C-alpha positions in Angstrom: 0.0 0.0 0.0 1.2 3.5 -0.7 0.0 7.1 -0.2 1.7 8.4 -3.3 -1.0 10.1 -5.4 0.6 8.8 -8.6 0.1 5.2 -7.5 -3.6 5.4 -6.7 -6.0 3.6 -9.0 -8.4 5.6 -11.1 -11.9 4.3 -12.1 -12.9 5.3 -15.6 -16.4 3.9 -16.2 -15.9 0.1 -15.8 -12.1 0.3 -16.4 -9.8 0.4 -13.4 -6.5 2.0 -14.2 -3.8 0.8 -11.8 -2.2 4.2 -11.3 -2.4 7.8 -12.6 0.4 7.8 -15.1 -0.3 7.4 -18.8 1.4 7.7 -22.2 -0.7 10.0 -24.4 -1.3 9.3 -28.0 1.7 9.8 -30.2 2.9 8.3 -33.5 6.5 7.2 -33.2 6.4 6.4 -37.0 7.2 2.8 -36.5 4.3 1.2 -38.5 5.1 -0.9 -41.6 2.8 -0.2 -44.5 0.4 1.4 -42.0 0.4 -1.6 -39.7 1.6 -1.8 -36.0 3.8 -4.8 -36.4 6.3 -6.4 -34.0 8.5 -3.3 -33.5 5.5 -1.1 -32.7 4.1 -3.8 -30.3 7.4 -4.2 -28.5 7.6 -0.4 -27.9 4.3 -0.4 -26.1 4.7 -3.7 -24.3 8.0 -2.5 -22.8 6.2 0.4 -21.1 3.3 -1.8 -20.1 5.5 -4.3 -18.3 7.2 -1.5 -16.5 3.9 -0.4 -14.8 2.3 2.3 -16.9 -1.5 2.4 -16.3 -2.6 3.3 -19.8 -0.8 3.4 -23.0 -2.4 5.4 -25.8 -1.4 4.2 -29.2 -1.2 6.1 -32.4 -1.1 9.8 -32.9 -3.4 9.4 -34.7 -4.7 6.3 -36.5 -6.4 7.6 -39.6 -10.0 6.7 -40.5 -10.2 7.8 -44.2 -8.2 7.4 -47.3 -8.2 11.1 -47.9 -6.5 11.7 -44.6 -3.1 10.9 -46.0 -0.6 9.5 -43.4 1.6 12.5 -42.8 3.5 10.8 -39.9 3.5 7.2 -41.1 0.2 6.8 -39.2 -1.5 3.6 -38.5 -4.2 3.0 -41.2 -7.4 2.4 -39.1 -9.5 2.2 -42.3 -8.0 -1.2 -43.2 -9.5 -4.4 -41.8 -6.1 -6.0 -41.5 -5.2 -3.6 -38.7 -7.4 -5.5 -36.3 -5.2 -8.6 -35.9 -2.0 -6.5 -35.4 -3.7 -4.3 -32.8 -5.2 -7.4 -31.1 -1.7 -8.8 -30.6 -0.5 -5.5 -29.2 -3.6 -5.2 -26.9 -3.3 -8.8 -25.6 0.4 -8.4 -24.9 -0.1 -5.1 -22.9 -3.1 -6.5 -21.1 -1.0 -9.5 -19.9 1.3 -6.9 -18.2 -1.7 -5.2 -16.5 -1.8 -2.0 -18.7 -4.9 -0.7 -20.4 -4.7 0.2 -24.1 -6.5 2.8 -26.1 -6.0 4.3 -29.5 -6.5 7.7 -31.0 -8.5 8.1 -34.2 -8.6 11.0 -36.5 -9.2 12.5 -39.9 -6.3 15.0 -40.4 -8.3 17.4 -42.5 -5.9 20.0 -43.7 -3.0 18.7 -41.5 -1.4 16.6 -44.3 -0.6 16.8 -47.9 -2.2 15.5 -51.1 1.0 14.0 -52.4 1.1 11.3 -49.7 -0.9 8.1 -49.5 -3.4 7.8 -52.3 -3.0 11.3 -53.7 -6.5 12.4 -52.8 -7.4 16.0 -52.3 -7.1 17.3 -48.7 -10.4 18.4 -47.2 -11.3 20.9 -44.5 -14.1 23.2 -43.5 -12.4 26.1 -45.4 -9.8 26.5 -48.1 -7.3 28.0 -45.6 -4.0 26.2 -46.0 -2.1 24.9 -42.9 1.4 26.4 -43.2 3.1 23.3 -41.7 1.9 20.9 -44.4 1.3 23.4 -47.2 -1.7 21.8 -48.9 -4.6 23.9 -50.1 -7.7 22.1 -49.0 -10.8 21.4 -50.9 -13.8 22.8 -49.0 -15.7 19.8 -47.6 -19.0 18.8 -49.3 -22.0 17.0 -48.0 -21.0 13.7 -49.4 -17.6 14.1 -47.8 -19.2 14.6 -44.4 -21.4 11.5 -44.8 -18.5 9.2 -45.8 -16.1 10.5 -43.1 -18.7 10.0 -40.4 -19.2 6.5 -41.7 -15.4 6.0 -41.7 -15.1 7.1 -38.1 -17.7 4.6 -37.0 -16.1 1.8 -39.1 -12.7 2.5 -37.5 -14.1 2.6 -34.0 -15.7 -0.8 -34.6 -12.4 -2.2 -35.7 -10.7 -0.9 -32.6 -13.4 -2.5 -30.4 -12.9 -5.8 -32.3 -9.1 -5.5 -31.6 -9.9 -5.5 -27.8 -9.0 -1.9 -27.2 -10.2 -0.5 -23.8 -11.4 2.6 -25.5 -10.7 5.2 -28.2 -9.8 8.9 -28.2 -10.8 11.2 -31.0 -8.2 13.9 -32.0 -9.6 17.4 -32.0 -6.6 19.7 -32.0 -5.4 20.9 -35.3 -7.3 18.1 -37.1 -10.6 17.9 -38.9 -13.0 17.8 -36.0 -11.7 21.1 -34.5 -11.1 22.6 -37.8 -14.9 22.7 -37.9 -15.0 24.1 -34.3 -12.7 27.1 -35.0 -13.9 30.3 -36.7 -10.3 30.5 -38.1 -10.7 27.3 -40.2 -14.5 27.1 -40.7 -15.9 29.2 -43.5 -18.9 27.1 -44.2 -22.3 28.9 -44.7 -24.5 25.8 -44.2 -25.6 23.8 -41.1 -21.9 23.1 -40.2 -20.7 26.7 -40.1 -21.5 29.9 -38.3 -22.8 29.4 -34.8 -21.1 27.3 -32.2 -23.9 24.7 -32.4 -23.4 24.4 -36.1 -19.6 24.2 -35.9 -20.0 21.3 -33.3 -22.6 19.5 -35.5 -20.0 17.4 -37.4 -18.3 16.2 -34.2 -21.6 15.3 -32.5 -22.7 13.4 -35.6 -19.4 11.5 -35.6 -19.7 10.7 -31.9 -23.3 9.5 -32.3 -22.4 7.3 -35.2 -19.6 5.7 -33.2 -21.8 5.2 -30.1 -24.4 3.5 -32.3 -21.7 1.2 -33.6 -19.8 0.3 -30.4 -22.5 0.6 -27.7 -22.8 2.5 -24.4 -20.1 0.7 -22.5 -17.1 1.2 -24.8 -14.9 4.1 -23.6 -14.7 7.1 -25.8 -12.7 10.3 -25.1 -11.7 13.4 -27.0 -8.3 15.1 -27.0 -9.5 18.6 -27.6 -8.2 22.1 -27.8 -10.0 24.3 -25.3 -8.3 27.6 -26.4 -6.4 28.1 -29.6 -4.6 31.2 -28.4 -5.0 32.5 -32.0 -6.4 35.7 -33.4 -9.7 34.7 -35.0 -9.5 31.2 -33.5 -11.3 29.3 -30.8 -11.4 31.3 -27.6 -11.1 30.1 -24.1 -14.8 30.8 -23.4 -15.9 28.8 -26.5 -13.4 26.1 -25.8 -14.7 25.5 -22.3 -18.3 25.7 -23.6 -17.4 22.9 -26.1 -15.9 20.9 -23.3 -19.2 21.2 -21.3 -21.3 20.4 -24.3 -19.2 17.3 -25.0 -19.6 16.2 -21.4 -23.4 16.9 -21.5 -23.9 15.0 -24.7 -23.5 11.7 -22.8 -21.4 10.4 -25.7 -17.9 10.6 -24.2 -16.2 9.5 -21.0 -13.1 11.8 -20.7 -11.4 14.8 -22.1 -7.7 15.2 -22.8 -7.1 19.0 -22.7 -4.8 20.9 -25.0 -4.2 24.6 -25.3 -2.8 26.4 -28.4 -2.6 25.7 -32.1 -0.2 23.6 -34.1 -0.3 24.9 -37.7 3.2 26.4 -37.6 6.5 25.2 -36.0 6.4 28.1 -33.6 2.8 27.4 -32.5 3.4 23.7 -32.2 6.4 24.4 -29.9 4.2 26.5 -27.6 1.8 23.5 -27.3 4.6 20.9 -26.8 7.5 22.9 -25.3 11.1 22.0 -25.9 14.1 22.4 -23.6 14.6 25.8 -22.2 10.9 26.5 -22.2 8.8 26.4 -19.0 7.7 23.0 -17.7 4.0 22.1 -17.6 2.8 25.5 -19.1 -0.8 24.3 -19.7 -1.3 22.3 -16.5 -3.1 25.1 -14.6 -5.4 25.6 -17.6 -6.2 21.9 -17.8 -7.0 22.1 -14.1 -9.3 25.0 -14.7 -11.2 23.0 -17.3 -11.5 20.1 -14.8 -12.8 22.4 -12.1 -15.5 23.8 -14.4 -16.5 20.6 -16.1 -16.2 18.2 -13.1 -15.4 15.6 -15.7 -12.4 13.2 -16.0 -9.5 15.2 -17.4 -6.2 13.9 -18.9 -3.4 16.1 -19.9 0.2 16.1 -21.1 2.6 18.9 -22.0 6.2 18.9 -20.8 5.6 17.1 -17.6 9.1 15.6 -17.5 9.4 14.4 -13.9 7.5 12.7 -11.1 7.5 15.7 -8.9 5.5 17.7 -11.4 3.2 14.8 -12.2 2.6 14.2 -8.5 1.6 17.8 -8.1 -0.8 17.5 -11.0 -2.7 14.7 -9.4 -2.4 15.7 -5.7 -3.7 19.2 -6.4 -6.7 17.9 -8.3 -5.8 19.4 -11.6 -5.8 16.1 -13.5 -7.2 12.6 -13.2 -4.5 11.1 -15.4 -1.2 12.7 -16.1 0.6 12.1 -19.4 4.4 11.6 -19.4 5.0 10.7 -23.0 8.4 12.1 -23.9 9.6 11.1 -20.4 8.7 7.5 -21.2 10.8 7.6 -24.4 13.7 8.6 -22.2 12.9 5.9 -19.6 10.1 3.4 -20.1 10.6 2.1 -16.5 9.5 5.3 -14.6 6.6 3.6 -12.8 8.6 0.4 -12.0 11.4 2.6 -10.5 8.9 4.7 -8.6 7.3 1.6 -7.0 10.7 0.2 -6.2 11.9 3.4 -4.5 14.5 4.0 -7.2 13.2 7.4 -8.3 16.7 8.8 -8.4 17.8 6.3 -11.1 15.2 7.4 -13.6 16.8 8.5 -16.8 15.7 12.1 -17.2 13.9 13.6 -20.2 16.1 16.6 -21.2 13.5 18.2 -23.4 15.7 17.9 -26.5 12.6 16.8 -28.5 14.8 15.0 -30.9 11.9 12.5 -30.9 9.2 14.8 -32.2 11.5 16.7 -34.5 12.5 13.5 -36.3 8.8 12.6 -36.7 7.9 16.0 -38.2 10.8 15.7 -40.6 9.7 12.3 -41.8 11.8 10.0 -39.6 11.2 7.7 -36.7 11.0 8.8 -33.0 14.2 8.3 -31.1 15.2 9.7 -27.7 18.4 11.7 -27.8 20.0 9.7 -25.0 18.1 6.4 -24.8 19.1 4.5 -27.9 16.9 1.5 -26.9 13.6 3.3 -27.2 12.0 2.3 -30.5 14.6 -0.5 -30.8 13.2 -2.8 -28.2 13.6 -5.8 -30.6 17.3 -5.5 -30.6 18.4 -3.2 -27.8 17.7 -3.8 -24.0 16.4 -1.3 -21.5 17.6 -3.6 -18.7 21.0 -5.0 -19.0 22.0 -8.6 -18.1 25.2 -9.3 -16.0 28.1 -10.5 -18.1 29.1 -14.1 -17.8 32.8 -13.2 -17.6 34.1 -10.1 -15.9 36.6 -8.2 -18.0 38.7 -5.1 -17.6 37.5 -2.4 -20.0 39.5 0.8 -20.6 37.5 3.7 -22.1 39.4 6.7 -23.4 37.1 9.8 -23.3 34.2 10.8 -21.1 31.9 12.5 -23.5 28.4 11.1 -24.1 29.8 8.1 -26.0 32.4 7.2 -23.4 30.0 7.7 -20.5 27.4 5.5 -22.1 30.0 2.8 -22.8 31.1 3.1 -19.1 27.6 2.9 -17.8 26.6 -0.1 -19.8 29.9 -2.0 -19.0 29.6 -1.1 -15.4 26.0 -2.2 -15.1 26.9 -5.5 -16.6 29.6 -6.0 -13.9 32.8 -5.3 -15.7 35.8 -3.5 -14.2 35.7 -0.2 -16.0 38.4 2.5 -16.1 37.8 5.8 -17.9 40.7 8.0 -19.0 39.7 11.6 -19.7 42.0 14.5 -20.8 39.8 17.2 -19.3 39.2 17.9 -15.6 35.5 16.9 -15.9 33.3 14.6 -17.9 30.9 15.7 -20.6 32.8 16.6 -23.7 30.7 18.6 -26.2 27.7 18.3 -24.0 29.3 20.8 -21.6 29.7 23.3 -24.4 26.1 22.7 -25.4 24.8 23.2 -21.8 26.4 26.7 -21.7 23.5 28.0 -23.8 20.7 29.1 -21.4 17.9 27.3 -23.2 19.9 24.1 -23.5 21.0 23.7 -19.9 18.9 20.6 -19.5 21.3 18.7 -21.7 23.8 18.5 -18.8 21.4 15.9 -17.3 22.7 13.5 -20.0 26.1 13.7 -18.3 25.0 13.9 -14.7 22.7 10.9 -14.9 25.5 8.8 -16.4 28.0 9.9 -13.9 25.6 8.9 -11.1 25.1 5.5 -12.7 28.8 5.0 -13.2 29.4 5.9 -9.5 26.8 3.4 -8.5 28.4 0.6 -10.6 32.0 1.4 -9.4 33.4 2.9 -12.6 36.8 4.4 -12.1 37.5 7.9 -13.6 41.0 9.3 -14.1 40.7 13.0 -15.1 43.4 15.3 -16.5 44.8 12.2 -18.2 45.9 12.7 -21.8 46.2 9.0 -22.6 49.1 7.7 -24.6 49.3 4.1 -26.0 51.6 3.1 -23.1 49.1 4.4 -20.5 46.4 2.1 -22.0 48.7 -0.9 -22.3 49.9 -0.6 -18.7 46.3 -1.2 -17.6 46.3 -4.7 -19.3 42.8 -4.3 -20.7 40.7 -7.0 -22.2 38.7 -4.3 -24.2 39.7 -0.8 -25.2 37.1 1.7 -26.3 38.3 4.9 -28.0 35.7 7.6 -27.3 38.0 10.6 -27.7 35.5 12.6 -29.8 36.7 15.2 -32.3 38.0 18.7 -32.6 36.2 21.5 -34.5 37.1 21.5 -38.1 37.8 24.9 -39.8 40.2 23.7 -42.5 37.7 24.0 -45.3 38.7 27.0 -47.3 40.8 27.3 -50.4 43.0 29.8 -48.5 42.8 31.8 -45.3 41.9 29.0 -42.9 44.3 30.6 -40.4 42.1 33.7 -40.2 39.0 32.0 -39.0 37.9 30.7 -35.6 35.4 27.9 -34.7 32.0 28.0 -33.1 33.7 26.1 -30.2 36.0 29.0 -29.6 32.9 31.2 -29.1 31.0 28.7 -27.0 34.0 28.1 -24.7 34.6 31.8 -24.3 38.2 31.6 -25.5 37.3 34.0 -28.4 35.1 37.1 -27.9 32.8 38.3 -30.6 33.9 41.3 -32.7 31.7 44.1 -34.1 30.8 42.8 -37.5 30.7 39.0 -37.7 30.1 36.4 -40.4 29.2 33.0 -39.0 29.6 30.5 -41.8 27.5 27.4 -41.0 28.4 24.4 -43.3 27.1 21.8 -40.8 23.6 23.0 -40.0 23.6 21.9 -36.4 23.1 23.3 -33.0 26.6 24.6 -32.6 26.2 27.4 -35.1 23.0 28.6 -33.6 24.3 28.5 -30.0 27.3 30.5 -31.0 25.0 32.9 -32.9 23.1 33.5 -29.7 26.3 34.5 -27.8 27.4 36.7 -30.7 24.1 38.4 -31.1 23.8 39.0 -27.3 27.2 40.8 -27.4 25.7 43.5 -29.6 27.6 42.4 -32.7 26.2 42.9 -36.2 25.8 39.2 -37.2 25.3 37.5 -40.5 24.7 33.7 -40.6 25.5 32.2 -44.0 25.0 28.7 -45.2 25.5 27.0 -48.6 22.4 24.9 -47.9 19.0 25.8 -49.4 17.4 25.7 -46.0 18.6 27.1 -42.7 20.0 24.8 -40.0 18.6 21.5 -41.4 20.1 19.4 -38.6 18.3 21.3 -35.9 14.8 20.7 -37.3 11.6 22.6 -36.8 10.7 22.6 -33.1 14.2 23.2 -31.8 14.7 25.9 -34.3 11.9 28.0 -32.7 13.7 29.3 -29.6 16.8 30.1 -31.6 14.8 32.2 -34.2 12.8 34.0 -31.5 16.0 35.0 -29.9 18.0 35.8 -33.0 15.3 37.7 -34.8 15.1 40.1 -31.8 18.7 41.0 -32.5 18.0 41.6 -36.2 20.4 38.9 -37.3 20.8 38.5 -41.1 20.2 35.0 -42.5 21.8 34.2 -45.9 21.2 30.9 -47.7 22.7 29.2 -50.8 26.1 31.0 -50.6 29.4 29.3 -49.9 32.5 30.8 -48.2 35.4 30.1 -50.5 38.4 31.9 -49.0 39.3 34.6 -46.5 42.0 37.3 -46.9 43.5 39.7 -44.3 42.8 43.3 -45.3 43.2 46.8 -43.9 39.5 46.7 -42.9 39.9 43.4 -41.1 38.9 40.3 -43.0 37.6 39.9 -46.5 35.4 37.0 -47.3 35.4 35.6 -50.9 31.9 34.2 -51.3 30.6 32.0 -54.1 27.7 29.8 -54.9 27.1 26.1 -55.8 24.5 27.4 -58.4 27.0 29.3 -60.6 30.4 30.9 -61.0 29.3 34.2 -59.4 31.6 35.6 -56.6 31.4 38.5 -54.2 33.8 40.1 -51.7 32.6 41.3 -48.3 34.4 42.7 -45.3 34.0 41.6 -41.7 35.8 42.0 -38.5 35.6 38.3 -37.6 34.7 35.1 -39.5 33.6 32.0 -37.6 33.3 28.6 -39.2 31.0 25.7 -38.2 31.9 22.5 -40.1 31.6 19.7 -37.7 34.5 17.9 -36.2 37.6 15.9 -37.2 38.1 12.7 -35.3 40.7 12.5 -32.6 41.8 9.1 -33.7 45.6 9.0 -33.3 45.5 6.8 -30.2 43.1 4.4 -32.0 45.5 3.9 -34.9 48.5 3.5 -32.5 46.7 0.7 -30.7 45.1 -0.9 -33.7 48.0 -3.3 -34.7 48.1 -4.7 -31.2 44.4 -5.5 -31.0 42.7 -8.9 -31.6 40.2 -7.5 -34.1 42.4 -4.8 -35.6 39.7 -2.3 -34.8 37.2 -4.0 -37.1 33.5 -4.3 -36.4 31.1 -6.8 -38.0 28.4 -4.5 -39.2 25.9 -7.3 -39.7 26.2 -8.4 -36.1 26.1 -4.8 -34.9 22.9 -4.1 -36.9 21.2 -7.3 -35.7 22.1 -6.5 -32.0 24.4 -9.5 -31.7 27.8 -9.8 -29.9 31.0 -9.0 -31.9 32.9 -12.2 -32.7 35.3 -10.8 -35.4 39.0 -11.7 -34.8 41.5 -10.6 -37.4 44.6 -10.9 -35.2 44.3 -13.8 -32.7 47.7 -12.9 -31.3 46.5 -9.5 -30.2 46.3 -8.3 -26.6 42.8 -6.8 -26.5 39.7 -6.0 -28.5 39.6 -2.4 -29.8 36.7 -0.3 -30.8 36.0 3.4 -31.4 32.7 5.1 -31.1 31.0 8.5 -31.4 32.8 11.4 -33.0 36.1 9.5 -32.7 34.8 7.7 -35.8 33.1 10.7 -37.6 31.2 13.8 -36.8 27.6 12.8 -35.9 25.3 13.7 -33.0 24.7 12.8 -29.4 22.1 10.1 -30.2 24.5 8.4 -32.6 27.3 8.4 -30.1 25.1 6.9 -27.4 23.7 4.3 -29.8 27.3 3.3 -30.8 28.1 2.7 -27.2 25.0 0.8 -26.3 24.9 -1.6 -29.2 28.6 -2.4 -28.9 28.9 -2.7 -25.1 25.7 -4.6 -24.3 27.2 -7.9 -25.3 30.8 -7.5 -24.2 
């Protein structure tokens, strides 16, 4: 028995939820041909067996063929989805978790060039900026068939054994009808609030007729669009009350804001550096007014915030969705009294940014999430204890040390700096990316728990490693900023690292040449702009900062635009000359032979890193595998068995930026999939 508010059961109609923590609907983009197959199932089952009360699948499963799958959505309009979902539901039920699914018609929130290339429909011709399609204004026959499609999809979900469904009504077709901003109809479905709600009520009635009175139905609804001309708070709460009073639904999942642009979406789902739980009080206000079961999620990254949400009566169920990407075992650790060991969500939102850019959801520092079929969340003890020497204590080295330590090996980490963290420490110097330091701090705490030895201020040479008589050596030395990219004048430029570390101060007129498109350039730009410098950011790419992606780009642009920074795309820095005015940049383009000369006081280059790999190549001839990795075994999640030099003294591997410039997730994934079987 426990008095923890989070561990109290919640009764939703006939369904008893074993605690108050849920995963809200989200689409990690794992379906295969629109079906939630083994990978999708394993992702949800992992969280179910770790104690989650309710896992909400899909974000959202689409009900109609003209709702093209913008996010590799589950195709709820296909009969074959039933068997796949039944397997998922049965497996989660065996672990004691309830399972629901979110259904939707995306309306204008997709593009006609996806799926079956059917026209996008909405309640007006107003285009959604994020997906860029100009909608066809919905007709009567569209309304009839979409209502039927909702009912058909709900029946399939009931047949799959789902505990309930949730209809998506924020940014999707249902609330496109609700909002004056996106409803221009002059018939029975437009104008008054009652008319704008008519379509949703008809959908709900059709579903109820099909699934009966006992099946649980909820709505994830926007109750205030925070948008000029959009749905107001007063109307949003009135809609919530009307939905409650209809007798057609059993819970509401409250959202505030609009999601039709990157900036708006980021205010609804905040990224790191933005306030935690910004809409929690609003959701609590809706609960107080409606006296109805209320669910909510929105940057609730830790148990303290979640506990407050339940204890204060703001919510009935609290969503910790990104937090469960970072650590699926939050509830298990809470029950076991291991709250301090929970891997923290750092708000990097690498997961969502990847989805919105057409990729799969991955946590920036849990490489097992989404890879449950090949990567473990809980590590098994090694059958033979080995001495493992790791050189470098950046994210790759720390993850290698954590994994090896948890498996029971003797682990020694040699680090040239006075503290661990590598590039993460530079990253965390930026005010809105401070949360990234938790990637380092969590691993240091785990390493301390498992007895990992750290030797700081140790610039390791080959003899230092050999003296330790290792069984395995892991080179995680990272890289150094690469500025050697110009035809001439490389000696006149500095790197973004120099700015971030504070070793170089910004001058008055600055060119920041970004040829990598990652966070480092924008972080340096913030420091430069804040100094009062006149800053131009130039890239040869056709788009700005492509590696940062949409949601993470928002805080940078809000900051940099306030300082009137100039953004220049499609131009390439060719060379730099010293001049009487300072520095002259010779600028060209990949699109022709045109050139230009411009004067600056300072030129900064961002071009990734060059591997620090000298130690690796020194040790390579003495290793058993000559540094080689069997990629097939690596990809399949199997142990490395490659031996190219049986007379060698140790196995040798290198990971992270010591191999090539990549990102934090790649470094951590390198370490996990290599070390989990050593």
